[in-house]
DRENFILUM-801848 format. One record per residue (C-alpha): residue number from 1; residue in one letter; x, y, z. Coordinates in nm, 4 decimals, padded with zeros to 6 digits. Each point is the difference from the previous one (the first is absolute). Example, Ala and Ser with C-alpha at 12.3 -4.5 7.8 and 13.67 -1.06 7.14 Angstrom:
2
{n:1; res:a; x:01.2300; y:-00.4500; z:00.7800} $
{n:2; res:s; x:00.1370; y:00.3440; z:-00.0660} $
This chain:
356
{n:1; res:x; x:-01.5910; y:02.4474; z:01.0128} $
{n:2; res:x; x:-00.0802; y:-00.3639; z:00.0111} $
{n:3; res:x; x:00.1132; y:-00.2453; z:00.2694} $
{n:4; res:x; x:00.2472; y:-00.1610; z:-00.2283} $
{n:5; res:x; x:00.1526; y:00.3178; z:-00.0942} $
{n:6; res:x; x:-00.0098; y:00.1015; z:00.3565} $
{n:7; res:x; x:00.1879; y:-00.3160; z:00.1014} $
{n:8; res:x; x:00.2487; y:00.0494; z:-00.2619} $
{n:9; res:x; x:00.0690; y:00.3701; z:00.1242} $
{n:10; res:x; x:00.0446; y:-00.1121; z:00.3689} $
{n:11; res:x; x:00.2258; y:-00.2729; z:-00.0993} $
{n:12; res:x; x:00.2323; y:00.2543; z:-00.2365} $
{n:13; res:x; x:00.0175; y:00.2330; z:00.3202} $
{n:14; res:x; x:00.0657; y:-00.3005; z:00.2246} $
{n:15; res:x; x:-00.2886; y:00.0286; z:00.2331} $
{n:16; res:x; x:-00.0895; y:-00.3516; z:-00.0514} $
{n:17; res:x; x:00.1883; y:-00.2949; z:-00.1216} $
{n:18; res:x; x:00.1013; y:-00.3793; z:00.0001} $
{n:19; res:x; x:00.3514; y:-00.1026; z:00.0814} $
{n:20; res:x; x:00.0648; y:-00.1978; z:-00.3162} $
{n:21; res:x; x:00.4106; y:00.0107; z:00.0888} $
{n:22; res:x; x:-00.0747; y:-00.1172; z:00.3475} $
{n:23; res:x; x:-00.1999; y:-00.2988; z:-00.1250} $
{n:24; res:x; x:00.2071; y:-00.0861; z:-00.2741} $
{n:25; res:x; x:00.0898; y:-00.3410; z:00.1245} $
{n:26; res:x; x:-00.3659; y:-00.0912; z:-00.0220} $
{n:27; res:x; x:-00.0156; y:00.0774; z:-00.3536} $
{n:28; res:x; x:00.3600; y:-00.1362; z:-00.0966} $
{n:29; res:x; x:-00.1310; y:-00.3201; z:00.1459} $
{n:30; res:x; x:-00.3355; y:00.0026; z:-00.1994} $
{n:31; res:x; x:00.1775; y:00.0754; z:-00.3216} $
{n:32; res:x; x:00.2399; y:-00.2866; z:00.0595} $
{n:33; res:x; x:-00.2778; y:-00.2243; z:00.0493} $
{n:34; res:x; x:-00.1861; y:00.1052; z:-00.3156} $
{n:35; res:x; x:00.3140; y:-00.0303; z:-00.1876} $
{n:36; res:x; x:00.0944; y:-00.3429; z:00.1104} $
{n:37; res:x; x:-00.3623; y:-00.1154; z:-00.0736} $
{n:38; res:x; x:00.0449; y:00.1407; z:-00.3368} $
{n:39; res:x; x:00.3360; y:-00.1803; z:-00.0754} $
{n:40; res:x; x:-00.1302; y:-00.3137; z:00.1417} $
{n:41; res:x; x:-00.3075; y:00.0119; z:-00.2566} $
{n:42; res:x; x:00.2334; y:00.0756; z:-00.2794} $
{n:43; res:x; x:00.2079; y:-00.3051; z:00.1143} $
{n:44; res:x; x:-00.2783; y:-00.2456; z:00.0471} $
{n:45; res:x; x:-00.2919; y:00.1218; z:-00.2665} $
{n:46; res:x; x:00.2285; y:00.1883; z:-00.2457} $
{n:47; res:x; x:-00.1383; y:00.2526; z:-00.2445} $
{n:48; res:x; x:-00.2793; y:-00.0753; z:-00.2500} $
{n:49; res:x; x:00.2007; y:00.1060; z:-00.3165} $
{n:50; res:x; x:-00.2067; y:00.1199; z:-00.3145} $
{n:51; res:x; x:00.0680; y:-00.1501; z:-00.3329} $
{n:52; res:x; x:00.2050; y:00.3195; z:-00.0896} $
{n:53; res:x; x:00.2662; y:-00.1343; z:00.2351} $
{n:54; res:x; x:-00.0411; y:-00.3995; z:-00.0596} $
{n:55; res:x; x:-00.1334; y:00.0073; z:-00.3578} $
{n:56; res:x; x:-00.3146; y:-00.1660; z:-00.1256} $
{n:57; res:x; x:-00.3255; y:00.0896; z:-00.1782} $
{n:58; res:x; x:-00.2964; y:00.2482; z:00.0755} $
{n:59; res:x; x:-00.3556; y:-00.1022; z:-00.1333} $
{n:60; res:x; x:-00.2779; y:00.2307; z:-00.0196} $
{n:61; res:x; x:-00.3152; y:-00.1712; z:-00.0386} $
{n:62; res:x; x:-00.3534; y:00.1654; z:-00.1200} $
{n:63; res:x; x:-00.2658; y:00.0423; z:00.2630} $
{n:64; res:x; x:-00.1511; y:-00.3446; z:00.0407} $
{n:65; res:x; x:-00.2000; y:-00.2031; z:00.2868} $
{n:66; res:x; x:00.3360; y:-00.1683; z:00.1015} $
{n:67; res:x; x:00.0730; y:00.0861; z:00.3753} $
{n:68; res:x; x:00.3731; y:00.0907; z:00.1217} $
{n:69; res:x; x:00.0060; y:-00.3175; z:00.1668} $
{n:70; res:x; x:-00.0937; y:-00.2147; z:-00.3123} $
{n:71; res:x; x:00.2432; y:00.1807; z:-00.2341} $
{n:72; res:x; x:00.2881; y:-00.0633; z:00.2501} $
{n:73; res:x; x:-00.0755; y:-00.3726; z:-00.0030} $
{n:74; res:x; x:-00.0062; y:00.0252; z:-00.4033} $
{n:75; res:x; x:00.3162; y:00.1962; z:-00.0415} $
{n:76; res:x; x:00.1731; y:-00.2480; z:00.2699} $
{n:77; res:x; x:-00.1133; y:-00.3060; z:-00.1663} $
{n:78; res:x; x:00.0896; y:00.1327; z:-00.3634} $
{n:79; res:x; x:00.3421; y:00.1244; z:00.1126} $
{n:80; res:x; x:00.1092; y:-00.2325; z:00.2834} $
{n:81; res:x; x:00.1286; y:00.3208; z:00.1886} $
{n:82; res:x; x:-00.1620; y:00.2398; z:00.2507} $
{n:83; res:x; x:-00.2567; y:00.2808; z:-00.1244} $
{n:84; res:x; x:-00.1029; y:00.3136; z:00.1165} $
{n:85; res:x; x:-00.3197; y:00.1299; z:-00.0926} $
{n:86; res:x; x:-00.1438; y:00.3316; z:00.0218} $
{n:87; res:x; x:-00.3306; y:00.1338; z:-00.0859} $
{n:88; res:x; x:00.0002; y:00.3192; z:-00.1722} $
{n:89; res:x; x:-00.2471; y:00.3081; z:00.0540} $
{n:90; res:x; x:-00.1776; y:-00.1159; z:-00.3513} $
{n:91; res:x; x:-00.0568; y:-00.3341; z:00.1018} $
{n:92; res:x; x:00.2664; y:-00.1517; z:-00.2013} $
{n:93; res:x; x:00.2921; y:-00.2262; z:00.1728} $
{n:94; res:x; x:00.3716; y:00.0655; z:00.0149} $
{n:95; res:x; x:00.1880; y:-00.3419; z:00.0127} $
{n:96; res:x; x:00.3619; y:-00.0263; z:00.0773} $
{n:97; res:x; x:00.2060; y:-00.3092; z:-00.0392} $
{n:98; res:x; x:00.3803; y:00.0004; z:00.0582} $
{n:99; res:x; x:00.2444; y:-00.1992; z:-00.1697} $
{n:100; res:x; x:-00.1483; y:-00.0224; z:-00.3525} $
{n:101; res:x; x:00.1666; y:00.0266; z:-00.3234} $
{n:102; res:x; x:-00.1632; y:00.1026; z:-00.3317} $
{n:103; res:x; x:-00.1121; y:-00.3581; z:-00.0980} $
{n:104; res:x; x:-00.1072; y:-00.0896; z:00.3304} $
{n:105; res:x; x:-00.2059; y:00.3469; z:00.0246} $
{n:106; res:x; x:-00.1791; y:-00.0979; z:-00.3376} $
{n:107; res:x; x:-00.1050; y:-00.3240; z:00.1566} $
{n:108; res:x; x:-00.1152; y:00.1253; z:00.3124} $
{n:109; res:x; x:-00.2023; y:00.2754; z:-00.1782} $
{n:110; res:x; x:-00.1645; y:-00.2705; z:-00.2144} $
{n:111; res:x; x:-00.1023; y:-00.1942; z:00.3222} $
{n:112; res:x; x:-00.1132; y:00.2936; z:00.1755} $
{n:113; res:x; x:-00.2535; y:00.1078; z:-00.2950} $
{n:114; res:x; x:-00.1320; y:-00.3716; z:-00.0130} $
{n:115; res:x; x:-00.0511; y:-00.0032; z:00.3753} $
{n:116; res:x; x:-00.1476; y:00.3458; z:00.0417} $
{n:117; res:x; x:-00.2142; y:-00.0420; z:-00.3079} $
{n:118; res:x; x:00.1234; y:00.3058; z:-00.1770} $
{n:119; res:x; x:00.1391; y:00.0735; z:-00.3225} $
{n:120; res:x; x:00.4056; y:-00.0498; z:-00.0033} $
{n:121; res:x; x:00.0402; y:00.3332; z:-00.1977} $
{n:122; res:x; x:-00.1678; y:00.1972; z:00.2860} $
{n:123; res:x; x:00.2510; y:-00.1132; z:00.2291} $
{n:124; res:x; x:00.2900; y:00.2327; z:00.0208} $
{n:125; res:x; x:00.3399; y:-00.1271; z:00.0607} $
{n:126; res:x; x:00.3279; y:00.1572; z:00.0930} $
{n:127; res:x; x:00.3024; y:-00.1512; z:00.0783} $
{n:128; res:x; x:00.2682; y:00.1203; z:00.2286} $
{n:129; res:x; x:00.3954; y:-00.1232; z:00.0101} $
{n:130; res:x; x:00.1821; y:-00.0209; z:00.3300} $
{n:131; res:x; x:00.2737; y:00.2013; z:-00.1527} $
{n:132; res:x; x:-00.1977; y:00.3179; z:-00.0067} $
{n:133; res:x; x:-00.1174; y:-00.0338; z:00.3633} $
{n:134; res:x; x:00.3864; y:-00.0535; z:00.0863} $
{n:135; res:x; x:00.0692; y:00.3208; z:-00.1847} $
{n:136; res:x; x:-00.2466; y:00.2001; z:00.1977} $
{n:137; res:x; x:00.1005; y:-00.1537; z:00.3211} $
{n:138; res:x; x:00.3568; y:00.0950; z:-00.0595} $
{n:139; res:x; x:-00.0772; y:00.3452; z:-00.1087} $
{n:140; res:x; x:-00.2301; y:00.0570; z:00.3319} $
{n:141; res:x; x:00.2696; y:-00.1019; z:00.2389} $
{n:142; res:x; x:00.2535; y:00.2210; z:-00.2021} $
{n:143; res:x; x:-00.2312; y:00.2872; z:00.0280} $
{n:144; res:x; x:-00.0751; y:-00.0888; z:00.3807} $
{n:145; res:x; x:00.3714; y:-00.0037; z:00.0619} $
{n:146; res:x; x:00.0704; y:00.3274; z:-00.1524} $
{n:147; res:x; x:-00.2987; y:00.1655; z:00.1520} $
{n:148; res:x; x:00.1325; y:-00.1094; z:00.3653} $
{n:149; res:x; x:00.3571; y:00.1120; z:-00.0966} $
{n:150; res:x; x:-00.1276; y:00.3409; z:-00.1192} $
{n:151; res:x; x:-00.2329; y:00.0377; z:00.3337} $
{n:152; res:x; x:00.2874; y:-00.0791; z:00.2282} $
{n:153; res:x; x:00.2284; y:00.2682; z:-00.1818} $
{n:154; res:x; x:-00.2851; y:00.2583; z:-00.0134} $
{n:155; res:x; x:-00.1057; y:-00.0283; z:00.3414} $
{n:156; res:x; x:00.3834; y:-00.0053; z:00.1477} $
{n:157; res:x; x:00.0553; y:00.3274; z:-00.1985} $
{n:158; res:x; x:-00.3390; y:00.1632; z:00.1005} $
{n:159; res:x; x:-00.0123; y:-00.1344; z:00.3497} $
{n:160; res:x; x:00.2811; y:-00.2191; z:00.1273} $
{n:161; res:x; x:00.1351; y:-00.3748; z:-00.0338} $
{n:162; res:x; x:-00.2246; y:-00.0945; z:00.3117} $
{n:163; res:x; x:-00.3352; y:00.1191; z:-00.1516} $
{n:164; res:x; x:00.1192; y:-00.1732; z:-00.3146} $
{n:165; res:x; x:00.0612; y:-00.3273; z:00.1447} $
{n:166; res:x; x:-00.3262; y:00.0058; z:00.2103} $
{n:167; res:x; x:-00.2068; y:00.0995; z:-00.3171} $
{n:168; res:x; x:00.1669; y:-00.3200; z:-00.1852} $
{n:169; res:x; x:-00.0764; y:-00.2266; z:00.2797} $
{n:170; res:x; x:-00.3666; y:00.1423; z:-00.0047} $
{n:171; res:x; x:-00.0202; y:-00.0615; z:-00.3855} $
{n:172; res:x; x:00.1094; y:-00.3627; z:00.0399} $
{n:173; res:x; x:-00.2405; y:-00.0369; z:00.2830} $
{n:174; res:x; x:-00.3163; y:00.0975; z:-00.2067} $
{n:175; res:x; x:00.1218; y:-00.2073; z:-00.3231} $
{n:176; res:x; x:00.0456; y:-00.3180; z:00.2226} $
{n:177; res:x; x:-00.3303; y:00.0417; z:00.1658} $
{n:178; res:x; x:-00.1877; y:00.0866; z:-00.3362} $
{n:179; res:x; x:00.1507; y:-00.3317; z:-00.1708} $
{n:180; res:x; x:-00.0752; y:-00.1978; z:00.3090} $
{n:181; res:x; x:-00.3634; y:00.0930; z:-00.0132} $
{n:182; res:x; x:00.0021; y:-00.1158; z:-00.3778} $
{n:183; res:x; x:00.1263; y:-00.3321; z:00.1026} $
{n:184; res:x; x:-00.2396; y:-00.0298; z:00.2793} $
{n:185; res:x; x:-00.3036; y:00.1325; z:-00.2324} $
{n:186; res:x; x:00.1230; y:-00.2018; z:-00.2939} $
{n:187; res:x; x:-00.0743; y:00.2595; z:-00.2439} $
{n:188; res:x; x:00.1933; y:-00.0318; z:-00.3183} $
{n:189; res:x; x:00.3033; y:00.1747; z:-00.0553} $
{n:190; res:x; x:-00.0048; y:00.1822; z:-00.3476} $
{n:191; res:x; x:00.1726; y:00.2922; z:-00.1633} $
{n:192; res:x; x:-00.2759; y:00.2020; z:00.1666} $
{n:193; res:x; x:00.1295; y:-00.1101; z:00.3315} $
{n:194; res:x; x:00.3307; y:00.1065; z:-00.0747} $
{n:195; res:x; x:-00.1199; y:00.3502; z:-00.1068} $
{n:196; res:x; x:-00.1873; y:00.0272; z:00.3205} $
{n:197; res:x; x:00.2896; y:-00.0948; z:00.2263} $
{n:198; res:x; x:00.2213; y:00.2619; z:-00.1560} $
{n:199; res:x; x:-00.2666; y:00.2616; z:00.0251} $
{n:200; res:x; x:-00.0366; y:-00.0789; z:00.3826} $
{n:201; res:x; x:00.3533; y:00.1240; z:00.0443} $
{n:202; res:x; x:-00.0577; y:00.3475; z:-00.0949} $
{n:203; res:x; x:-00.2996; y:00.0393; z:00.2569} $
{n:204; res:x; x:00.2072; y:-00.1717; z:00.2810} $
{n:205; res:x; x:00.2778; y:00.2244; z:-00.0787} $
{n:206; res:x; x:-00.2195; y:00.3418; z:-00.0026} $
{n:207; res:x; x:-00.1379; y:-00.0539; z:00.3553} $
{n:208; res:x; x:00.3395; y:-00.1099; z:00.1610} $
{n:209; res:x; x:00.1548; y:00.3171; z:-00.1689} $
{n:210; res:x; x:-00.2881; y:00.2351; z:00.1481} $
{n:211; res:x; x:00.0816; y:-00.1430; z:00.3500} $
{n:212; res:x; x:00.3632; y:00.0424; z:-00.0544} $
{n:213; res:x; x:-00.0168; y:00.3689; z:-00.1519} $
{n:214; res:x; x:-00.1913; y:00.0857; z:00.3021} $
{n:215; res:x; x:00.2691; y:-00.1695; z:00.2599} $
{n:216; res:x; x:00.2874; y:00.1685; z:-00.2244} $
{n:217; res:x; x:-00.1507; y:00.3387; z:00.0994} $
{n:218; res:x; x:-00.0762; y:-00.0859; z:00.3489} $
{n:219; res:x; x:00.3359; y:-00.1195; z:00.0532} $
{n:220; res:x; x:00.2187; y:00.2720; z:-00.1235} $
{n:221; res:x; x:00.2498; y:00.1152; z:00.2499} $
{n:222; res:x; x:-00.1406; y:-00.2486; z:00.2567} $
{n:223; res:x; x:00.3265; y:-00.0127; z:00.1970} $
{n:224; res:x; x:-00.0286; y:00.3709; z:00.0802} $
{n:225; res:x; x:-00.3150; y:-00.0478; z:00.2233} $
{n:226; res:x; x:-00.0522; y:-00.2072; z:00.3098} $
{n:227; res:x; x:-00.3921; y:-00.0370; z:-00.0260} $
{n:228; res:x; x:-00.0445; y:-00.2809; z:-00.2518} $
{n:229; res:x; x:00.1681; y:-00.3553; z:-00.0780} $
{n:230; res:x; x:00.0051; y:-00.0769; z:-00.3390} $
{n:231; res:x; x:-00.2665; y:-00.2790; z:00.0602} $
{n:232; res:x; x:-00.2271; y:00.2429; z:00.1343} $
{n:233; res:x; x:00.0260; y:00.2280; z:-00.3061} $
{n:234; res:x; x:-00.0348; y:-00.3087; z:-00.2144} $
{n:235; res:x; x:-00.3134; y:-00.0889; z:00.1720} $
{n:236; res:x; x:-00.1493; y:00.3697; z:-00.0398} $
{n:237; res:x; x:00.1091; y:-00.0360; z:-00.3783} $
{n:238; res:x; x:-00.2163; y:-00.3132; z:-00.0467} $
{n:239; res:x; x:-00.2916; y:00.1129; z:00.1958} $
{n:240; res:x; x:00.0311; y:00.3569; z:-00.1780} $
{n:241; res:x; x:-00.0429; y:-00.1855; z:-00.3236} $
{n:242; res:x; x:-00.2309; y:-00.2571; z:00.1017} $
{n:243; res:x; x:-00.3226; y:00.1164; z:-00.1305} $
{n:244; res:x; x:00.1445; y:00.1001; z:-00.3283} $
{n:245; res:x; x:00.1355; y:-00.3464; z:-00.0310} $
{n:246; res:x; x:-00.3432; y:-00.1615; z:00.1083} $
{n:247; res:x; x:-00.1896; y:00.2432; z:-00.2489} $
{n:248; res:x; x:00.2345; y:-00.0835; z:-00.2779} $
{n:249; res:x; x:-00.0080; y:-00.3610; z:00.0503} $
{n:250; res:x; x:-00.3776; y:-00.0355; z:00.0245} $
{n:251; res:x; x:-00.0480; y:00.2159; z:-00.3318} $
{n:252; res:x; x:00.2197; y:-00.2230; z:-00.1829} $
{n:253; res:x; x:-00.1444; y:-00.3166; z:00.1361} $
{n:254; res:x; x:-00.3496; y:00.0699; z:-00.1012} $
{n:255; res:x; x:00.0445; y:-00.0015; z:-00.3675} $
{n:256; res:x; x:00.2325; y:-00.2968; z:00.0375} $
{n:257; res:x; x:-00.2590; y:-00.1671; z:00.2070} $
{n:258; res:x; x:-00.2678; y:00.0384; z:-00.2503} $
{n:259; res:x; x:00.2582; y:-00.1608; z:-00.2691} $
{n:260; res:x; x:00.0326; y:-00.2894; z:00.2088} $
{n:261; res:x; x:-00.3281; y:-00.0866; z:00.1517} $
{n:262; res:x; x:-00.2165; y:00.1233; z:-00.2717} $
{n:263; res:x; x:00.1753; y:-00.0054; z:-00.3189} $
{n:264; res:x; x:00.1658; y:-00.3222; z:00.1012} $
{n:265; res:x; x:-00.2354; y:-00.1441; z:00.2128} $
{n:266; res:x; x:-00.3237; y:00.0810; z:-00.1622} $
{n:267; res:x; x:00.0570; y:00.0589; z:-00.3550} $
{n:268; res:x; x:00.2715; y:-00.2787; z:-00.0032} $
{n:269; res:x; x:00.2728; y:00.1906; z:-00.1716} $
{n:270; res:x; x:00.3053; y:-00.2091; z:00.0534} $
{n:271; res:x; x:00.2714; y:00.2823; z:-00.0718} $
{n:272; res:x; x:-00.1812; y:00.2182; z:00.2508} $
{n:273; res:x; x:00.0873; y:-00.2468; z:00.2757} $
{n:274; res:x; x:00.3527; y:-00.0368; z:-00.0870} $
{n:275; res:x; x:00.0694; y:00.3818; z:00.0020} $
{n:276; res:x; x:-00.2470; y:00.0906; z:00.2929} $
{n:277; res:x; x:00.0894; y:-00.2689; z:00.2379} $
{n:278; res:x; x:00.3599; y:00.1094; z:-00.0005} $
{n:279; res:x; x:-00.0849; y:00.3558; z:00.0197} $
{n:280; res:x; x:-00.2466; y:-00.0332; z:00.2758} $
{n:281; res:x; x:00.2438; y:-00.1824; z:00.2294} $
{n:282; res:x; x:00.2827; y:00.1761; z:-00.1006} $
{n:283; res:x; x:-00.1386; y:00.3198; z:00.0961} $
{n:284; res:x; x:-00.1301; y:-00.0979; z:00.3423} $
{n:285; res:x; x:00.3417; y:-00.1427; z:00.0585} $
{n:286; res:x; x:00.1776; y:00.3347; z:-00.1189} $
{n:287; res:x; x:-00.2108; y:00.2066; z:00.2197} $
{n:288; res:x; x:00.0606; y:-00.2670; z:00.2978} $
{n:289; res:x; x:00.3850; y:-00.0060; z:-00.0513} $
{n:290; res:x; x:00.0412; y:00.3793; z:-00.0408} $
{n:291; res:x; x:-00.1528; y:00.0637; z:00.3415} $
{n:292; res:x; x:00.0939; y:-00.3243; z:00.2069} $
{n:293; res:x; x:00.3357; y:-00.1137; z:-00.1775} $
{n:294; res:x; x:00.1952; y:00.2697; z:-00.1818} $
{n:295; res:x; x:-00.0145; y:00.2940; z:00.2370} $
{n:296; res:x; x:00.0534; y:-00.2254; z:00.3188} $
{n:297; res:x; x:00.2958; y:-00.1478; z:-00.1822} $
{n:298; res:x; x:00.1292; y:00.3379; z:-00.0533} $
{n:299; res:x; x:-00.0098; y:00.0942; z:00.3519} $
{n:300; res:x; x:00.1642; y:-00.3530; z:00.1013} $
{n:301; res:x; x:00.2997; y:00.0872; z:-00.2287} $
{n:302; res:x; x:00.0225; y:00.3621; z:00.1207} $
{n:303; res:x; x:-00.0033; y:-00.0677; z:00.3346} $
{n:304; res:x; x:00.3435; y:-00.2101; z:-00.0323} $
{n:305; res:x; x:00.1734; y:00.3271; z:-00.1114} $
{n:306; res:x; x:00.2439; y:00.1480; z:00.2790} $
{n:307; res:x; x:-00.1521; y:00.3438; z:-00.0290} $
{n:308; res:x; x:-00.3577; y:-00.1126; z:00.0131} $
{n:309; res:x; x:00.0954; y:-00.2470; z:00.2905} $
{n:310; res:x; x:00.1655; y:00.3120; z:00.1878} $
{n:311; res:x; x:-00.3174; y:00.1921; z:-00.0491} $
{n:312; res:x; x:-00.2382; y:-00.2419; z:00.1322} $
{n:313; res:x; x:00.2283; y:-00.0442; z:00.2988} $
{n:314; res:x; x:-00.0112; y:00.3863; z:00.0556} $
{n:315; res:x; x:-00.3779; y:00.0094; z:-00.0230} $
{n:316; res:x; x:-00.0387; y:-00.2774; z:00.2406} $
{n:317; res:x; x:00.2178; y:00.1554; z:00.2721} $
{n:318; res:x; x:-00.1667; y:00.3227; z:-00.0480} $
{n:319; res:x; x:-00.3506; y:-00.1697; z:00.0508} $
{n:320; res:x; x:00.1191; y:-00.2023; z:00.2709} $
{n:321; res:x; x:00.1391; y:00.3177; z:00.1898} $
{n:322; res:x; x:-00.3109; y:00.1855; z:-00.0538} $
{n:323; res:x; x:-00.2106; y:-00.3027; z:00.1247} $
{n:324; res:x; x:00.2230; y:-00.0155; z:00.3225} $
{n:325; res:x; x:-00.0395; y:00.3760; z:00.0594} $
{n:326; res:x; x:-00.3767; y:-00.0220; z:-00.0429} $
{n:327; res:x; x:00.0212; y:00.2650; z:-00.2941} $
{n:328; res:x; x:-00.2272; y:-00.0095; z:-00.2722} $
{n:329; res:x; x:00.1169; y:-00.0389; z:-00.3597} $
{n:330; res:x; x:-00.0316; y:00.2732; z:-00.2280} $
{n:331; res:x; x:-00.2824; y:-00.0148; z:-00.2697} $
{n:332; res:x; x:00.2101; y:-00.1609; z:-00.2533} $
{n:333; res:x; x:00.1283; y:-00.2787; z:00.2471} $
{n:334; res:x; x:-00.3525; y:-00.0673; z:00.0938} $
{n:335; res:x; x:-00.0799; y:-00.0570; z:-00.3534} $
{n:336; res:x; x:00.2883; y:-00.2311; z:-00.0498} $
{n:337; res:x; x:-00.1132; y:-00.2151; z:00.3040} $
{n:338; res:x; x:-00.3453; y:-00.0203; z:-00.0717} $
{n:339; res:x; x:-00.0100; y:-00.0167; z:-00.4024} $
{n:340; res:x; x:-00.0268; y:-00.3853; z:00.0361} $
{n:341; res:x; x:-00.3365; y:00.0175; z:00.1832} $
{n:342; res:x; x:-00.3082; y:00.0158; z:-00.2313} $
{n:343; res:x; x:-00.2052; y:00.2562; z:00.1502} $
{n:344; res:x; x:00.0431; y:00.3792; z:00.1049} $
{n:345; res:x; x:00.2961; y:00.1027; z:00.1883} $
{n:346; res:x; x:00.0008; y:00.0277; z:00.3783} $
{n:347; res:x; x:00.1363; y:00.2869; z:00.1732} $
{n:348; res:x; x:-00.0839; y:00.3811; z:-00.0263} $
{n:349; res:x; x:-00.1886; y:-00.0162; z:-00.3129} $
{n:350; res:x; x:-00.2257; y:-00.2902; z:00.1109} $
{n:351; res:x; x:-00.0640; y:00.1610; z:00.3177} $
{n:352; res:x; x:-00.1095; y:00.3132; z:-00.1893} $
{n:353; res:x; x:-00.2284; y:-00.1712; z:-00.2077} $
{n:354; res:x; x:-00.1486; y:-00.1684; z:00.3157} $
{n:355; res:x; x:-00.0657; y:00.3387; z:00.1533} $
{n:356; res:x; x:-00.1595; y:00.1184; z:-00.3256} $
């Protein structure tokens, strides 16, 4: 068995682990800091909206000796508006200029042909009205709202309302971070971006549901025992699915990274940038939130229940009494007390391994 596979098996059995729940305030603080940074970036810099949302024209020129910076200068002089220029994989240029109508688009096309020294008929022009972008944005918001409502309803039925609330907060967390990254990086927000944002919600929810399913199974009839608190079982659920979450995320990120850094960066495919950046950031944020945000939030909400509070009190009293008498905890209690430590469990098993 590989080292990673062996680690996954030991995490699943509870032989090693990390105290995610016990250190949740660290991760809450980190998430709050990242979220505030994203909100500030949005407030200060805003989003670089594509012409699909603000209207304008897109000019595609044939391959020429004109550089990206020169083409941008020509387009801005001809139109009087800011221009975005991208070099495509075949050497042609894609020039986007916002706020142009049909007459202005024809004039800019003519000026570009003269400045770049190419035939006017070789420059393809596409005019986009802002009303189309508004329709797309409205439909995207509607789709997002319906998705969120359905997610909350499904999780409340399949699991419980606390898990539904935690998953919803994690999804909003992922979206906020992704949009904030777009603002900081300055990538253009296009229809592809919207598609990417809607796609990452499914990935984020998948990781969260995997942990929730394990947690639901482990906490079944939890009040009938006095070995584990709810938070300890939540911690075991995260550790038990940790390697699976990492493997799933890495496998998903690798092709997306290829789209972002090779397709978008090397080949200059603009639409790939729009989709792949949102997917890359969203996948990473989704894996993070399912482990460090969603499940700890469930534990926090669950520990407020009277029955779970009473259970924790009984367990603490039992452990304190055993410690006062110098009696060892049974095997299960040893596991609950030491599951937060990264490394093999101490005690009888450790001593046997040492003698072996």
